[in-house]
C-alpha positions in Angstrom: 6.4 -11.8 -0.5 5.8 -10.5 3.0 4.7 -12.0 6.4 1.9 -10.4 8.3 2.8 -9.7 12.0 -0.8 -10.0 13.0 -2.2 -13.0 11.2 1.2 -14.7 10.0 -0.1 -15.1 6.5 2.5 -15.3 3.8 1.9 -13.6 0.4 2.1 -10.5 -1.6 0.9 -7.3 0.2 -1.9 -5.0 -0.9 -1.5 -1.3 -1.5 -4.0 1.1 -0.3 -4.5 4.7 -1.3 -6.8 7.4 -2.6 -6.5 6.9 -6.3 -10.1 7.2 -7.2 -10.4 10.8 -6.1 -7.5 11.8 -8.4 -9.1 10.0 -11.3 -12.5 11.7 -10.8 -10.9 15.1 -10.6 -8.8 14.4 -13.6 -11.8 13.4 -15.7 -13.7 16.5 -14.6 -10.8 18.6 -15.5 -10.5 17.0 -19.0 -14.3 17.3 -19.6 -14.4 21.0 -18.6 -11.4 21.9 -20.7 -8.2 23.4 -19.9 -9.2 27.1 -20.5 -12.1 26.9 -18.2 -10.8 24.7 -15.4 -7.2 25.6 -15.0 -7.4 25.9 -11.2 -8.3 22.1 -11.2 -4.9 21.4 -12.6 -3.5 22.4 -9.2 -6.0 20.3 -7.4 -5.1 17.3 -9.6 -1.4 17.8 -8.9 -1.8 18.2 -5.2 -4.1 15.1 -5.1 -1.6 13.1 -7.1 1.2 14.0 -4.7 -1.1 13.1 -1.8 -1.9 9.7 -3.4 1.7 8.8 -3.9 2.6 9.8 -0.4 -0.4 8.3 1.4 -0.2 4.7 -0.2 0.3 2.1 2.5 1.3 -1.5 2.3 -1.1 -3.7 4.2 -1.7 -7.4 4.7 -4.0 -8.7 1.9 -5.7 -11.1 4.2 -6.4 -9.1 7.4 -5.4 -5.6 6.4 -2.8 -5.1 9.2 -0.3 -2.3 8.4 3.3 -2.9 7.4 3.8 -6.7 6.8 7.5 -7.5 6.9 9.6 -9.0 4.1 9.8 -12.8 4.1 13.6 -13.0 4.0 14.2 -11.0 7.2 15.4 -12.7 10.4 12.2 -11.6 12.3 9.9 -13.1 9.8 11.8 -16.3 9.8 11.7 -16.4 13.6 7.9 -15.6 13.6 7.2 -18.4 11.2 9.4 -21.0 12.9 7.7 -20.2 16.3 4.3 -20.5 14.6 5.3 -24.0 13.3 7.0 -25.0 16.7 10.5 -25.1 15.2 13.8 -23.5 15.9 14.4 -20.3 13.7 16.9 -20.7 10.8 20.3 -19.0 11.3 22.0 -17.5 8.3 
């Protein structure tokens, strides 16, 4: 569970990335065959690496980048201030 620093929503984050491109190139590679399309293997590998590196965690509600874990002191302080309470210590 994470807290969004923009909209203060609490919930599981959403991961974004470029997965569709890798799948499309992979299917083309399989359809054309390994003997004809071996250069596409390099493209698939590069796109796969790009996909794993470029995935970002965003808020599922508003799309803001890098929501913070719920159990951090900053998240507890933000939620307490939003509810008009003193933050929990410890």
